C-alpha positions in Angstrom: 72.9 -36.0 14.9 76.4 -35.3 12.6 76.1 -33.3 9.4 78.4 -32.7 6.9 79.8 -28.7 7.4 82.1 -26.4 5.2 85.8 -25.4 5.7 85.1 -21.9 6.0 83.1 -22.4 9.9 86.0 -24.6 10.4 88.0 -21.9 10.0 85.8 -19.5 11.5 86.0 -21.4 15.0 89.8 -22.0 14.7 90.0 -18.1 14.3 88.4 -17.7 17.5 89.7 -20.4 19.1 93.5 -19.0 17.9 94.8 -22.6 16.8 94.6 -24.9 13.4 93.2 -28.4 13.9 94.7 -31.5 12.3 93.6 -32.0 8.8 92.3 -35.7 9.9 89.8 -33.8 12.5 89.1 -31.0 9.8 87.7 -33.7 7.1 85.7 -35.0 10.1 83.9 -32.2 10.9 83.4 -31.7 6.9 81.7 -35.3 6.7 79.9 -35.3 10.4 80.1 -31.8 11.9 79.5 -33.6 15.8 77.7 -36.8 15.9 78.9 -39.5 18.4 82.4 -41.4 18.6 82.5 -44.2 20.5 86.0 -45.7 21.7 86.9 -48.6 24.0 86.2 -47.3 27.2 83.6 -44.8 26.5 81.5 -43.2 24.5 81.9 -39.3 23.8 80.2 -36.2 21.4 81.8 -34.6 19.2 82.0 -30.5 19.7 80.6 -29.2 16.1 82.0 -25.8 14.7 79.3 -23.0 14.6 77.5 -23.5 11.4 74.9 -20.8 10.7 73.3 -21.9 7.2 70.1 -21.8 8.4 68.2 -22.7 11.7 68.4 -26.2 11.8 72.5 -26.0 11.3 72.1 -23.5 13.9 70.1 -25.4 15.9 72.2 -28.5 16.4 75.4 -26.8 16.3 74.8 -24.3 19.4 76.7 -26.5 21.5 79.8 -25.9 19.4 83.6 -26.7 19.9 84.2 -22.7 20.6 81.6 -22.5 23.0 82.7 -25.5 24.5 86.4 -24.4 25.2 85.6 -20.9 26.1 83.7 -23.1 29.5 87.0 -26.0 29.6 89.9 -23.3 29.4 88.1 -21.9 33.1 88.1 -25.1 35.0 91.2 -26.1 37.2 93.6 -28.2 36.3 92.8 -27.8 31.7 95.8 -28.3 30.0 97.3 -24.7 28.7 96.5 -24.8 24.8 94.5 -27.6 24.8 91.1 -28.0 22.5 88.7 -29.9 23.8 87.2 -31.8 20.9 84.3 -34.0 22.5 83.3 -35.4 25.7 81.4 -38.1 27.4 79.0 -36.2 29.4 80.3 -36.7 32.6 83.3 -34.4 32.5 85.7 -36.0 30.5 87.0 -34.5 27.7 88.7 -35.7 24.7 91.2 -33.0 23.7 94.1 -32.3 20.9 97.0 -30.6 22.5 99.3 -28.1 20.7 102.9 -29.7 18.4 105.5 -29.2 20.4 107.6 -26.6 18.7 104.3 -24.4 17.8 103.3 -22.6 21.0 99.9 -22.5 22.9 98.4 -20.9 19.5 99.9 -23.1 16.8 98.7 -26.4 14.9 97.7 -28.7 17.1 98.6 -32.7 16.8 96.7 -35.5 15.6 96.8 -37.4 18.8 94.2 -37.5 20.6 94.2 -37.3 24.8 92.2 -38.0 27.7 91.2 -34.9 30.0 89.7 -36.2 33.2 87.9 -33.8 35.1 88.6 -35.6 38.7 92.7 -36.2 38.3 93.3 -33.5 35.8 
């Protein structure tokens, strides 16, 4: 279930990830931290940022973006510098990639890519 969060929680996640999330994604997280996203080909669970405001928000954000990326970055073929923002529950991920000029730990571009766990 999606719920709003704050800029400070997003900034904390960005510090841990070592990136700056695109404005559009940040705005989505402020309004709906987590939740579902449907594309033409699949349904996705958007990773929330961890929100420690209270027990309810902490529980709802337990599978947060930082935790999910720690895991994904250990998978064979996961792109260097990519940040996973959603999962379809079958191993595939929606990812954001660093802007060409920024290197692996800078601002991310706004374009969303599908990372397929089978083809990498």
